[in-house]
N, C-alpha and C positions, 0 to 999 in steps of 0.2 A: 366690397374693397373691389372684386372682378373687375368691376368696370371702371372702377378709378385704376387699377394695372393695365387693361388695355389702352385705358386711352396715353395712359403714359407712353407708356411704350409705343403707342401709335408716333409720339409726337415727337420721341426719340427716334425711334426711324425718320421722321423724315427730317432728321436735327442732321441727323450720322448721311445722308443720300445727301443733303443742299449743296456740298463745296468737298471738296478735294482737303479740307488742314485737320492730318492726324490727330487720332482724342489719346490724350493721357488718362490710365482710369486709375484717384490711386485708394491701395485697397489692404489693406490691417491685416483683415479677416475675417474683424469683429461686425458686428451686425449691419450698420449703417453701411461698411465697403459693402459689407456682403448685400446686401440692398440693391447699390447703385448696381452692383458688378453685374447681376441677376436683370435685373431692366436693360444694359446694354449689349447684355448676351439677346436675353427674347426678342429685341430690337433690329438683332443681325441676324438673330437663327428665320425671321418674320418676312428677310429681304432672299428677293430671286439672285443668287450665287453672284450672277453680272453685275450686282451692286458692288456689294462684299466690299467694292476698289478703295479700300483704305487704311491701314494697322490700325489696331485700338492695340494701345497700349499698356499691360496693367505691369506698374511699377506696388509694389514695394520694400520700404528703408527695413533694413535688418538693422538696427546699432548695435547691434552682438552681444549689447547687453537686456534682451526682451528679454518675460518672464517662461525658464524654458517650458510647457506648457504650450505657451501658446505661442513663441515661439517653433513645437515641435508642429502645432496644429495650421501656421501658416504655413509653416513650409510641404507639411504632404499636401495640400489648399493647393499649393499652389504645381504640385507637381502631378493630380487627378487635373485641373485645371489645362494645364498645356495637352494632355491628349487627348483627351473631349475635343478643344477643339483642331486638332487635328484630326480628332472624330467625322467632328462636323462642319465641316468644310468652314472655319471661322480665323479671320484675321484677328483673334487675336491672341498672343504675347507678351506671356509672362516676367518679368526681370524682379533682382532679389534686390537690390541696393546693397551697399555698407560701410563705411568711412574708410576714408587711406587707413592706413595704418597708424599713421604720424596725427591723427587726429583721431580712431579711437577713448571711448572711455578712461584704460587703466593703464593703455601709454600718457595717458595727460593728465591721471592724480599716480601711480605710481612708478609713472617715468619721473614727466617734468617735475613733481611733486605740488600739483596744482591741487590745493583743495575742492571738498564734495561740497554740490553747483549750492545756491546759495540765491533765494531770488533777484537781492543788487552784484552777483557776480554768475552769471545763469551760461558760464561757456559750454556745456555740453551742447543747447537745441544746434548750435548751427554747424559743431564742429559734427553731429552724429546723422543729426535728422537734413536740416535742410541746403549742406552746400549736397551733398549724395540727390536727393531728388531733387534740387533745380540744375547742376550740372546733368543729371539726365536728361530735363525740358528746356535748355536751354541747346544741345545738342538737336535734339529735335527739331528745332525754332533755326538750329544753323542749318538743317538740313530742305527744313519745306518751309521756311519762309512766318514763320503762325504754327498752334497746336493752343488743339483745344483742353482743359481742363478739367475732367468730369470728380466729385468729387460727394464725397455722403456729406454734408457742411449742414446743422437742420436749424431752424432759428430758437426750433422749441427743446437744445441743448444749454442754451444759456440765455441771457439778455444782449451780456455782450456779443456772443455769437448773431441774434438775432438784430441790434443794430448794429451788427460792421456790411452785414447782409441787407440790411434794406437800404445802407447808404454806397453798398457798391449797386445797388440795381438802377440806383440814381442813373450811370455813369456806364449800363448795356449799349452799347455798341446793336448789336442781335438781336433776335429773339431770344431769350430766353442764355442767354452768353453775361456774365458780366463780365469790368475788366479786374484782369490782379495786376497790383496796383506792384511787385516787386519782381515781377516778371518781363520783359519788354515782348508785345508778339502773341502776350497767351489770353485766351480770358479762360472761362469759367461757367463750366453750365453746372446744374444739382440739382438733380433733379430727384428729390423728394425731400426740396428743402421746409416744406410746412405740411412735416408729415410729425406726427409725435413718435415717441418710444412705443404704442400701441399700435399704432401703425404698421411700424413699422416687422415689430414681434405678431402681429397677423399675415400679413404680406410672408414673412415667410416660414412661419404656420402651414398658410395653406396654396402658397405655389412650391412644389419641391423644386430643386434648388440644378440649375439647368447640364452642368459638368457632373451630379454623381457625388454630392461633398452633398454631405446629410448634416441638417438644420436644425432639427431635432437635440444633435450630438453638441450644435453652437448654443445655444437653450441649457445645456446641462451644462456646460463651460459658465455660462452667465449666472446657474444660478448660486455653482461654491462661489458664487463671488460678493462682498455687500456694496460693488458698485457695480453699477452699470451702465459704464461710459469705456469710449473709448478711444484710441489717440489716432487720427484722424490725418493724412498727411502731411506735411509742416514744406510749409514755403517761406515763410517767415517764422519774423524772432512776436506776433502778435497775439499767435498760437499760446496760450496757454496751456498753461505743463499740465502732463495726464497721466502723471510719479502712480495718483490711488486708480485710476481706472482698474479694470478685468482687463487691459492690454496696453501693459504703461512697460519701461523700463523696472527689471524687481527690484536697481542703483537708487531710482527717482531721489533725495533729500530736496529737491521741490514743494516736499508735503511737509505736515510733519507727521502721516505715517504712512506706510503702504495697507491702506486699509484692504486693500483685493489681497494676496499675497499671505497677511494674513487673518484675511474667511478664511482661504482657500486649505491652512494649515489648519485652524482652531473646527473647519464644518469636516475636513475631511485625511481619520488617522492617514491613510491612503497616499499621503502630501507631506505632513509631520517629516518627508527628507528633504524635504525644503526649506527647513528651516534653519540650518545655518547662513542660506543669502538671507533668507530679515535676521537674524541677529549681525551677517558683518552688515547688510544696510542699518539697522538701528544702532551698529559705529558709527557709520560712519556720519550721522545724523546727532551727534552732544554733542549742547548744548554751547558749549568756552570750545574748541578743540583749540588753547593756544596753545595749550603744553605742548599739544605734537610739530606745532611748526615755531619753522624758522625768525627770530625777530626781525631780518632782511628780507629786507623785497625780492623779485624774484632776480631784478641787475646788483643787488649786490647792497643799493642804498636803506637808511634808514629812516621812516615817517612815520610823525606822530600823529596821533590823534587824539584830543582829548590828554597832551600831555605821556598819553604810550603809545610805544612803535606799534604803526599797523602791519600785524603780524602775514608774513609770508606764504609758499609755498611747505608742504613736508618733511620737516625736515631725514634723514634718510633714515635712523633709526625706525619712525612712523611709515616710511614707504619699503622698511624689508619685511616689516611687521602686518601691512596688509594686503602683501607678495605672498606670506605665510600663508594668514589668513583666506587667502580669495583660492590659491590652490589646494589648500587642506578639505573649504565647501566641497570644488571642484571633485576633489577621494573619496570625499562622506558624497557624494549624487554617484555616483558615479556605482557605489556599494552598495546601497543603502533603494537609489530609488527602481522605477521601474525598468526593461529592457530597454526602450525610445531614451531614455537618457544615460545606458554607461557609456557612449561614450563620447558623455558630452562634455564640448569643454568651454567656461567661462570664461578662461581667458585661447587666446589663443596662441599656439610659435609664432608667429610672426609678432606678436603681439612682446612678448615674452623679447627677441631678438630685439624689440626695436625700444626695450625698457630700459637692456643691459649694453647694448649703445649708446645711449647717455646717462648712464648711471657712470658710464669709463669714461665718453668720450666727453663728452657737454659738459658733466658734471665733473669731472676727475677721480671720481671714486674707485682710484688703480687695482684695490683687493676682491676687485671682480664677487662681487658674494652672489649674485643670484643662480649660477649652478647648483652653489653650494643650497639656496634656500630651495633648491628642485626636489634636489635630493632627498630634501629632509623628510620636507614635506609628503612627496610622494611616493618616498623609497625607490626609484631610478634616476639614471644617473640621464645626468640634462640632454635631450634630442638638439640643442642649436649647436651653431654650429660653435671652431673654438675660439677659446680665447685672442687672439690673434698675436698681438705684435710684443706682450705681455705691458710690467707694469714696471719704473720704475724703482720697485723694490719687490723682494719677493715676500712669501707670506711671512719669515721670521722675521725681517725686518719690520716688518711693517705693524708684527706686533709691539717688535721691539722700542718705535716709532712711537704704539699709544702710545706703549708703559711707561715711554719717559717723556709722557704731554700730560701723566694723569687723566687727572678731570674736568684741564686746558682742556673743553672738546674742539672751539676757535682754531686753540693755535697749534693742534693737529689737524684742521681741512687747512688751516694755511698750508702749511709747512705742502701739506703732504697733494692741494694745488701747482704752490711754487718749484716741486718737485716734477713736476709733470709736466707743465709748461715747458718747464724748461730741456726737460726730455724729445719730448716732440715736436720743440723747433729742429733741436739737435738732430733729430732728422732729418730734415730739410735740407736743399742744397739752398735756400739763403733763407736766410734767419728772420726776415723785412717780421716784424708787430711784437716779437722780444718784449721787450722791453714794455712796451703799454700793456700785455697781456701780464707783463708778470707787478706789476702796477696796480695794474687792473685787480689781481690775487689780493695784493697785497692793504687795497682801500675798504676791499671788501674781510677780511681779516683783524684790521688794524685792533680794535677793539679788544680792550677785556674780556667783558663779557656784556650781558641786554640793560645790566643797570647802567656800565659808563656809554653805550653807546645810546642810554639815551637822555645821560647830559651833553651829551656833544651836540646832540640831536638836537636838544633844546635852546645852548648857546644857539647851537649857529642861527634857530630860528629866529630865535632875540635880538639879535645882532642884523639877518634882514630885515624881520620890521623897524627897527629903534632905528636905522641906518642911514644912509643912503651911497647909493656904488662911489668907489671910488676913497671911500674914506679913508683916512690911513688910521693902518691897522689891517685893514678889511684888503682883503686880493679878492678885487667878485670874481674876478677869472674861477678861481679855488673853491669858488663860495659855492659857483654857477655849478660847479662837479661833486658835492654833497660834503669839500676838505673848509676848516675853516683853523687856518693861522695864527696861532699868537703870535706879537707879533714880539720882535728882538727876538723869536727864538725860532720860529722856519720849521716850526715843525706841527703838524694838525691835528 
């Protein structure tokens, strides 16, 4: 193993000194990315100080829903790495990347009501992984004209990965460097592309970690899980889900089961504090979530598939329940977990504030339920900002409106939105847009219930399929807007 490693380190050092293009190393804390970073570190250490002229950026994408144990491990590793790089005089700079608040998992799921990700609606990967890493890489390219990505991808990981890497090799523009199809002016260097799992572990066990972190502790982490995988740096949508891997998101529903977390909980009694996280993840991954979702799409329209409405976002009741369960899980972890997770934030105050804004402003849910949910779940006063200018109705009036509407939740939501729209426009100097906003609210809440909405959508579909635009009795503009006028009545 030593001769192979020495040749690889020497080759990496030569590639580093070949030009002034900065390097970006993808680091997840897992075995593959650790092996690659060790090789880069050893290569730089073998060079005289005057040849270490360009920066090596080490980037870790923290989705904010990483496995808590792994997230803690990676965070401490970055701290140790930064100190060791300064100590050894190496131009290595670690960066912890996170998604923007509006792109985080919980803001989209609990705030906007996006359903748990599925293979055909994989909304999480781009927001949580691709956008943060691509933004950083593009910034490096903007400042330097080019960037070289150093990744721990290996052909032995899967047949799909092997085919993709082999295909990329045919387009190599420099020795060892393959073009990146999703990021202009970015080249990819994969030092361990031909290594097997055994090769990686043999290297990590035989060569001490140069920045002082324990590779044996890393092996112990892998031994506590059933999967030997990890999440690589994700820069495009072609990367498969790694939700069942040791280094992945604990909320991932793109796989059948989170085998890694299940193994951790079942194999180690000291990790039973993670059980509420596993239970919440499994609750998100129900086979049929229709009862939790609105029959209307996000824009309020009703669309059919096999004569049934395509379900839209989570309802208000479902979203508030997800928040309660998440906060309860956070309190459980803090109370029963080890010392290093006593201050763990499964959801940040910034995310809670954005969720609250979406509920109150975007969804017109002026009851402002979030502070009360937080206090009920944690026993503490909500630490976020005040409620602002309040809603058009107080708590007593909201309760009265709900009582008057009874079981007709759709009626309650429509009246609530109409009241909030009018109040917001009343506070404006110019009330431009009031009538279109009121019409949109009425269009969303026009139906009696889901059955009525389904019948209307069916008639609309049949009219569109069996008629030509301009046929008497059908207003084509209304059809395009999702409305069908009954001839002679003028009502939708």
